[in-house]
N, C-alpha and C positions, 0 to 999 in steps of 0.2 A: 349531886345525884348519887344515890347509893349503888352498890355493885349490881344488885338485881335489876334496878332501873336502867343502868348502863348496858348490861347484857341484853335486856329486852329491847332497848332502842337500837342496838347494833343489829339484832336479828331483824328488826323491822326495816331499818334503812339499808341493810345489806341486800335487800331484794326490792327493787323499785315497784314491783307489782302491788305492794301493800300500801303505796302512797296515793294511788289513783283509783277511784271507784267509778261506777257507772250510774247514770240517772235512771229513774223508774221508767217503765214503759208509758207511753202517752196515755193519759186518762186514768192512770193508777196512782194512788197515793198511799203511803204507809200509814197505818193506824197509829195515831198519837196516843190513844188510850191503852193499846195493848202492846206496843213496841217501845222499848227504851234501849235500843241497841246502841253500841258505842264502838269506837276504834281504840285500840290500846294506846295509852299515853303514859301513865305513871308506872305500869308494870305491876301494880299491886292488885291482889285478889280481893274482890268485894266481900262483904259479910254474907255468909250463906244462911238461909233460913233453916228451920228444923227439917229433919228428913221427910221427904214427900214420896209418894208413889204415883206413877202415871201408867196408863195402859197404852202401849204402842202396838201398831199393826205394821206389817211389812209385806211388800210384794216382790217376789222374784219373778221377773218377766222374761218371756222368750224374746231375745234380741231381734228387733225388726225395724226397718225404716218405713213401714206401712203405718202412717199416722192414724188412719181410721181404725185399724186393728189394734194398735196400741191404746187408743182411746177407749175402745170397748173393754179391754182388759183392765184398765185403770178404773173404769166405772164399776166393774165387778169387784175390784179390790175395795173401793169405797163402800159398797154395800156390805162386803165382808166386815170391814172395820166398824161400820155402824151396827152390824148385828152383834158384835162382841163389845160394843160401847167403848171403843178405843178413843183415846184423846187425840192421837195423831196417827196418820198413815204416812209411811216413808216409801217412796218409789226409787228405783235405781237411777243412775246417771243416764241421761238421754232416753228415759223410758217412754216418753211421749213422742218426741221428734225423731227418735232413732239416734244412735251414737255414731259419730264420724271421727274415728281415731286419727287417721292421717290424710283423710280426703276432705275436699271442700264440702261443707255442709249445704247441700243443694236443695234442702227442703224449702217449701214455699212459706214465706214469713206470715202471711195472712192466715193460711190454713192452720198452722201451728198455734197462732195467737187465738184463733176462734176455738180451737180444741181446748186450749188452756182455760179459756173463759167457761166453757161448758163443764169441764171436770171440777173447776173451782166452785161453780154454782151448785153442782151436785153435792159436793162435800159440805157446802154451807147448809143446804136443805136438810141433810141428815146429821148435822152438828158434829162433823168429824174434821179435826185439824188436818191439813194436808201439807206435806213436804214433797213437792213435785219435781222430780228430776227431769229436765228437758233442756235441749238447746233452744235458744230463743233469739230472734232477730228484732232489732229496733232500728228505726230511722232516726239518726242523730246527726247534729252538726259536726263538722270536722273538728272545730274548736268551740269552746263556750262562746256565747254571743258577746260577752263583755271583752273578749280578746280578738274578736273577728276583725275589728278595724286595724289592729296592729299587724294582722296577717294579710292585709290588702283588700278587704272588702267584706261583704256579707258572707256568713258561714254557710257553706253548701251542705245539704243533707246527704248522708251516705247510709247504706245498710250495714250494720255491725252485728256480729253474732257473739253470743255468750253461751257458755256451758254452765247451766244454772241449776240450783234448787230454789224454787219459788215457794214461799212460806205463807200459809193461810191459817189463821186461828180457827178453832171450832165455830166461832161466831160467823165465820166467813170473811173477817177483816183481813186484808192483805198486809202482811207484816214486812214485806220486802223480799228481795232475792239475794242469795249469795252466789257469786260467780267464781268458777274454778280459778285458782291462782297458779298452782304448780302444773302448768300445761305441759303436755308431752311433746317431745321432739327427738329426732334421731341424733345420736351421738356423732354420726358421720356426716350428717347434713343439718347442723344446728340452725334453728329458725324455721324449720319446716314442720309439717304436722299441725298439731293443735295450736302451737304458738303462732303459726302463720295465719290461721283462719279464725281464731277466737280472740276476743278482748279479755285481758286478764282482769280479775276482780280485785277486791280489797277485803281484808279480814274484818269480820263484824260478828256481833252476837244478836240474839233475839230474846225477848222476854214475853212470857205468857204466864198468867196466873202466878206471878212472883217466882217463876222458874226461869233462870237464864240458861240458854242453850246455844250451842254453836253447830254449824254445818260444815262438813268437809266433803270434797268430791274426789273419790278414787285416789289418784296419785298424791293429792294434797297431804294425806296422812303419812305415807310411807316413802315417798321419793324413790321409787323402784330403780335400782341400778340399770342403766341402759335405756330408761324411758324418758329421761329429761336432761336438759343441759343447764337447768336453773339450780343454783345452790339451794339446799334444803333449809327453809326458814323455820322448821319445827312448829308448824301451824297448830298442832294439837296443844302444845305447851303455851303458845301465844293465846289461844282461846281460854285456857285455864287461867292465865294471868289476867284476862279480861273479865273473869267472873263466871265463865260457863260452868254449869253443873252437870251437863250431859252433852254428848256429841252425837249427832246424827251423821252417818257416813254413807253416802250414795255412791255405789261402785258400779263400774261398767267394764268387766273383764271377760265377757262371754267368749268362749272358744280359745282362750289363751292357755299356755301350758301349765300343768299343775306343779311344775318346778317352783313356781312363784309362791305357792300356798304357804310354805313354812315361813318365808320371809315376811309376807304381807300379814298373815294372821298373828305372828309373834310380835310384829310392830303394834298391832292393835292391842294385844293383851298387855304388852309392856307399857304402852302409853296409859292404858286404863289403870293399871296398878300404880305406876309412878305418879300419875297426876290425881289418883283417887277419883276417877270420873268414869261413869258407865258410857259405853259406846254401842249404839244401835246401828246395824249394817243391813243394807239390801244390795243385791247384785242382779245383773242380767245373766241369762244362760242361753246356750245354743240348742238345748233340748237333748244333747247327747254326750257332752263333755262335762265331767264333774267340775264344779266351780273351784277356781283357785283362791277364792276368798268367800267363805261360806256366809250366807245371810244368817242373822241372829243377833243375840245380845250378849255382851261381855259386861260383867259387873265391875264395881269400883275396886275390886281386889284382883282384877285381871282374869277372872274365871268365866268361862262360857256357861251361861245359865240357860241359854236356848240356842240350838243350831238347827236351821231349816234343812230339809233334804237338798242335796247339792246338784240335782239334775231336774230340769223341767220347770214349768210354771208352779210357783208355790205361794201360798198365803200363810202368814203366821201372826200370832198375837202373843205378847209377853208383858208382864208387869215389870216395870223398871223402878228400882228404889233410887231416889235421888238423895245422895248422902248430905249430911249437914255440913 
């Protein structure tokens, strides 16, 4: 094994959350035609195509746990994206379900699932790809069925929650979901907060129209000091090693202090420059506090090419150059 492969594998195995994924929601299948996602193995970057350009739209939503109100806002954003002929619309972390930082996510599973289906259908009808940030609950067995006998009997179903970005191609094909890995927890009470209430995901990529892209959710990219007890696995770097050509970053930091802005935005710019990869960001906002991570687009040189206004509900559109 070469040095890069060794370092890559150490980063993966150093955090067990990268080893275990989740199954798709009942009744949903990933598109075999439009998705060729993979988990890092050799650590080598795949061959990149010639430079491409895509049009992305973003929604900065007012943070709310009102699923119906959030759904209405996302429908407006889909119409906005269709109007500018965007390839994809990115929404913030927890934009549909509401975001539950340290509290139990008490939203109704069926209500959110039905809302997800409606916004996905809307995006399909207007031919807009959708990267939908939402918490999502699935009824799943405690252990896979093939292991149930060893655990003493049939596997019982439980309700499990994921902090996700659910990905749909412009055709409407469901490409799968990415679930947050670097879940937040108190330094003084490790194991509480998001880690207690959400299932950790696994790192993966998505492919559409011969473009390989990755998704990260908030703390996944920057491992904010004081926000997590999990070692930083450098997920942006891992995505680049898996062949990602662009990263979509769904953030949910509404109402948090602007002291974090310099740290979080410099992390984005430095990763974009170091990895030569553009990063598209959306965030939620409380309607009165400037965002501590502004929505917009950073190019592969680490320069901001678009920055959305940092207060209130915002829609934006930007062309993103995918480097060769």
